[in-house]
C-alpha positions, 0 to 999 in steps of 0.5 A: 174755445175748448171743451173739457173732453172729461165733461158732458156736452149738452147741446140745445136743439138744432131748431134753437140753434138756427133761430139762435142769435150771433154776434153781428158782422159788417160783412155777413148777416147771420140770421139769413146764414143760419136759417136761409142759406142750403143747410146740408150741415143741419140734421133738420133741413127739409127731408127730399121726402116731403114730395120737393123735387128740386131744391132750387126754389128759395135758393140762397142765390136768388134770396141772399142780400148779399148778392147785391153788387151795389157800387162794385167798380166796373173797373175790377177784374174780378169779383174777388177783392184783396185786403186793403194791404196787398198780401206779398207774394205767397212763397214770401209770405210762407217764409215770413209767417211760421203758423197762421194767417197768409192772405185773405181774399174776400168776395161781394158775390155770395158765400163760398161751398166748395175749395179743390187744390191742383198744384199751385192753383185753387179752385173756389165755387159759390153761389154765383156762377163763376168757378174761380181760379187762383194762383199765389193769391192772385185771380188766374182765371175763371169759368162760368156755369149755368147752373148756380150753386157749386157745391162740391169740386174735384180735380183729377189731372186736367179734368174738373168735375162740379157737383151743382145744386141742380142735381148735375156734375159738370166736367171741365178740362184745362187746355193743353196750350193754355192753361187759362182755358177751361172748356166744358166737355160734359155733364153727368148724367149725359144729355141721352140719360136726362132725357130718358129720365124726363120720360120715365119718372123717378129714372135712377140715372140722374139726381133729382136734389143738390149734389153735396159731394164728390168722390174719385176711385181713379184706379176704378176709373169710377166717380161718386157723387152723393146727394140730398135726394138720399142717393150715391151714384156711381159713374164711369170716368171715361165714357161718362156712363151711368152705372148704379144708384145706391139707395144709401140712406133715409135723408140727405147724403152729406158726404162721399169717400172712395177708399181703402182699395174697394170700399165707400163711405157715406155720411148722411143727415139721418145721422149714419155713417155707412160702409160699402164694399164694390163687387163685380157681378156676371161676365160683363163685371156689373158694378154692385155696392153692398153694405158692409157695416153701419159705423155710426148711428146717432141723432146728429146729422153726419155733415162731412167725412174724410180718410187718412188713407196711409194709416186707414183712418176714417174722420166724420164730422157732425152737427153735434160739433164733434169729430169722430174717427174710426180705425182698422183694429180688432174690435167688437168680436170681429177679425178685423174691421172699421172701430170707433176709436175716439171723438175729437172736441174742439168746437161749440157748433156743427161740424161742416167740414173736415180734411186730413194733411199728412198726420193732421187733421183739420175741421171747420165749424159754424162756429167760425173756427177752424181746429187743427189736431195731429196724429201720433201714428204710434199710438193713434192719439190726437193732440190739438196743435192750433185753432185758427180764427178769422173767419166772420162766418161758418167755415163751409170747407177746406183743402190742404196741399203740402208745401215745399221750397228746395229741400225745405219744408214749409208744412201745409197750406190750409185753405178754408172757404166761409159763408162769410164770402171769404177764402183765407189761406193759412200756413200750418206746421205739424211739428209745433207743441200742442195747446194742451193734453189731447182733447180726445175721448175715447169710448165705445161706439154707439149702436154699431150695426154689423152686416157683414162679419167677413171683415178680415178682407178688408185688411187683405183688400187693403193690403193689395191696394197698397202693395199695387200702389208701391209697385206702381211708383217704383 
């Protein structure tokens, strides 16, 4: 399961991986998953430069044999089925399970592409038209979209944003009186912008391919959306206005994260991780994003990004099975900047998702495993704590939330969604001993392009951001 960090990894070309034979499973057609499913995690996905304007043709929702409902009982309240032995109440499971699987939800309709957690509620998106909401491992409610695949979900209070395969972003609101009622209140772009984009070819006010990732800057009231059309769009949350289109990469953008006050990080199938600085220009304060640095430029597709906001660390997963991380320090003749500090090796195939939970880093992979690392706050080094095995298909998405009961902390609850049609719930503790010596390789990053040498302002901006946060919470 583990790769010796001292050894050199020789990985086959992705084309070989796409046609490789994987162990069969009664629940998943792996050949179908790796060849026909949406492949934002493979660097050799068909580029939008080919002239295709829609990614819905050949959609896995239309072609997947897993969509077949078969003999599903009409008496089942939900398409989600609990295991044959029903799990205990979630809190009881947390009391009995010290570190491992708490429960599992299996879906017959299709693959799980997105997860989000808000308090004790879990939101799940898939290649069906439903967004399900779960509480204590039980079906709580759900709402339907007409757009098929739900590739990303992000939550801000009572507002839920969902990114879809058709290039649109839907906006939903939870009823104040009835928490099971979710009402659609809008979409991005608005109808006016959408009509405008239909009249003006290649209008920048809409996405022309799947929305792969969403990120919020709630302090500034901004929503960022990344797409396979190679762009990142910036939207105003308060009035749903389109603000800016960032021509970010030369291939599909798989991940976007807004963090550290005024910075935005993007990862792409073109193998780069870029850092952008937000600026306001003119008397009207027009939003503009300027490329600050190219943090990574290599051959493997960048598939996922996550940040440890308080330690100022950025993590990036890629199709070569590696998680790289960058931290704020002095490097490469720069006064201050984000520099690659190390590499985490624990997966055999592409890393598809990464999440941060406190000082824990959790990554999911096409090898069906979930790796958990812990970052030492003083040294900055990472030690692998555990490998979570249980999925029979690639792990596509991760969400985590801290769980507490009275004064006793139960660590973190980690949700993992997979192309095996299931969501698994894990209890993960950060005080367990590491499995072995840290699976980390510290090395100088290759091919770093510095766009702006004024990086000492990054530290100043972030300290100002932290100070405002602390003052607000007092």
